[in-house]
BAKE-102688 format. One record per atom (N, C-alpha, C): x, y, z. Coordinates in steps of 0.2 Angstrom, whole numbers, padded with zeros to 4 digits, always signed. Each point is the difference from the previous one (the first is absolute). Layout:
N
XYZ;...
***
This chain:
85
+0136+0353-0892;+0006+0002-0004;+0006+0003+0004;-0002+0004+0005;+0005+0004+0004;+0003-0006+0004;-0004-0004+0003;+0003-0006+0004;+0005-0004-0004;-0001-0001-0007;+0004-0004-0004;+0007+0004-0001;-0001+0006-0001;+0006+0004-0001;+0005+0001+0006;-0003+0000+0006;+0003+0001+0006;+0004-0007+0002;-0004-0005-0002;+0003-0007+0001;+0006-0002-0004;-0001+0003-0007;+0006-0001-0004;+0006+0004+0002;-0001+0006+0002;+0005+0004+0002;+0004-0003+0006;-0005-0003+0005;+0003-0003+0006;+0004-0006-0002;-0002-0004-0005;+0004-0006-0002;+0006+0002-0003;+0001+0006-0003;+0006+0002-0003;+0005+0003+0005;-0003+0003+0005;+0004+0003+0006;+0003-0006+0004;-0003-0005+0001;+0002-0006+0004;+0005-0004-0004;+0000+0000-0007;+0005-0003-0004;-0003-0007-0003;+0003-0002-0005;-0002-0007-0003;+0006-0005+0000;-0002-0006-0001;+0005-0005+0000;+0001-0003+0007;+0005-0005+0000;+0001-0003+0006;+0005+0004+0004;+0002-0003+0006;+0005+0003+0004;+0007+0001-0004;+0004+0005+0001;+0006+0001-0003;+0005-0005+0003;+0004-0003-0005;+0005-0004+0003;+0007+0004+0000;+0004-0002+0005;+0006+0003+0001;+0005-0003-0004;+0004+0005-0004;+0005-0003-0004;+0006-0003+0004;+0003-0005-0004;+0006-0003+0004;+0005+0005+0000;+0004-0001+0006;+0006+0004+0001;+0005-0001-0005;+0003+0005-0003;+0005-0001-0005;+0007-0001+0003;+0004-0004-0002;+0006-0002+0002;+0005+0005-0003;+0002+0005+0004;+0005+0005-0003;+0007-0002-0001;+0002-0005+0004;+0006-0003-0001;+0001-0003-0006;-0005-0003-0003;+0001-0004-0006;-0001+0005-0006;-0002+0006+0001;+0000+0005-0006;+0006+0004+0000;+0004+0000+0005;+0006+0004+0000;+0005-0003-0005;+0004+0005-0004;+0005-0003-0004;+0006-0001+0004;+0004-0006-0002;+0006-0002+0004;+0005+0005-0001;+0005+0001+0005;+0005+0004-0001;+0006-0003-0003;+0004+0003-0004;+0006-0004-0004;+0005-0002+0006;+0003-0005-0002;+0006-0002+0005;+0006+0003-0003;+0003+0004+0003;+0006+0004-0002;+0007-0003+0003;-0001-0005+0004;+0006-0002+0003;+0006-0003-0004;-0002-0003-0006;+0005-0002-0005;+0000+0004-0006;-0002+0006+0000;-0001+0005-0006;+0007+0004+0000;+0005-0001-0004;+0006+0004+0000;-0001+0007-0003;-0005+0000-0004;-0001+0007-0004;-0006+0003+0003;-0002+0005-0003;-0006+0004+0002;-0006+0000-0005;-0006-0001+0003;-0006+0001-0004;-0004+0005+0004;+0001+0006+0000;-0003+0005+0005;-0003+0005-0004;-0006+0002+0002;-0004+0006-0002;+0000+0005+0005;+0002+0006-0002;+0000+0006+0004;-0005+0005-0002;-0005+0001+0004;-0006+0004-0002;+0001+0008+0002;-0001+0004-0004;+0000+0007+0001;-0006+0004+0000;+0000+0006+0002;-0007+0004+0001;-0001+0004-0007;+0005+0001-0004;-0001+0003-0006;+0005-0002-0006;-0001+0002-0006;+0004-0002-0006;+0008+0002+0001;+0001+0005+0004;+0007+0002+0001;+0003-0003+0006;-0003-0005+0003;+0003-0004+0005;+0002+0004+0006;-0004+0005+0002;+0002+0004+0005;+0000-0003+0007;-0005-0004+0002;-0001-0003+0006;-0001-0008+0000;+0004-0004+0003;-0001-0007+0000;-0006-0001+0005;-0005-0004-0003;-0006-0001+0004;-0001-0008+0002;+0004-0004-0003;+0000-0007+0002;+0005-0005-0005;+0001-0006+0003;+0004-0004-0004;-0003-0007+0001;+0001-0004-0006;-0003-0007+0001;+0005-0005-0004;+0003-0005+0003;+0004-0005-0004;+0006-0002+0004;+0004-0003-0004;+0007-0003+0003;+0005+0005-0001;+0005+0001+0004;+0005+0004-0001;+0006-0003+0004;+0005-0003-0004;+0006-0003+0003;-0001-0005+0006;-0005-0004-0001;-0002-0005+0005;-0005+0002+0005;-0002+0006+0000;-0005+0003+0005;-0007+0001-0003;-0005+0000+0003;-0007+0001-0002;-0002+0007+0002;-0002+0004-0005;-0002+0007+0002;-0007+0000-0002;-0005+0001+0005;-0007+0001-0001;-0002+0006+0005;-0001+0006-0003;-0002+0005+0005;-0003+0006-0005;-0004+0004+0004;-0003+0006-0004;-0005-0002-0005;-0001+0005-0004;-0006+0000-0005;+0003-0001-0007;-0004-0001-0005;+0002-0001-0007;-0003+0006-0004;+0003+0001-0006;-0003+0005-0005;+0002-0002-0007;-0002+0004-0005;+0002-0002-0006;+0007+0002-0002;+0003+0004+0005;+0007+0003-0001;+0005-0005+0004;+0004-0004-0004;+0004-0005+0004;+0007+0000-0004;+0005-0003+0004;+0006-0002-0003;+0001-0007+0001;+0002-0004-0005;+0002-0007+0001;+0007-0001+0000;+0002-0004+0005;+0007-0001+0002;+0002-0007-0001;+0005-0002-0004;+0001-0007-0001;+0007-0002+0002;+0004+0004+0003;+0007-0001+0002;+0001+0003+0007;+0004-0003+0004;+0002+0002+0007;+0005+0006-0001;
***
């Protein structure tokens, strides 16, 4: 009985099943969102993100602003949406 228990514990320690297969490498380039083309955008579609509800400190921007692309910093639930230059 003792040999049976030790053999069972040894089998559990070694593991069960076949050899582990390596997962395929994910293609991160295909998962990234495309950036908007702002070259022909005469108006603004810009989000400005702030650190608090009183908009004390600007922490990031995302979107088009008068033909330029702005993508920097972080995002938060406190933002301002700008539609005009």
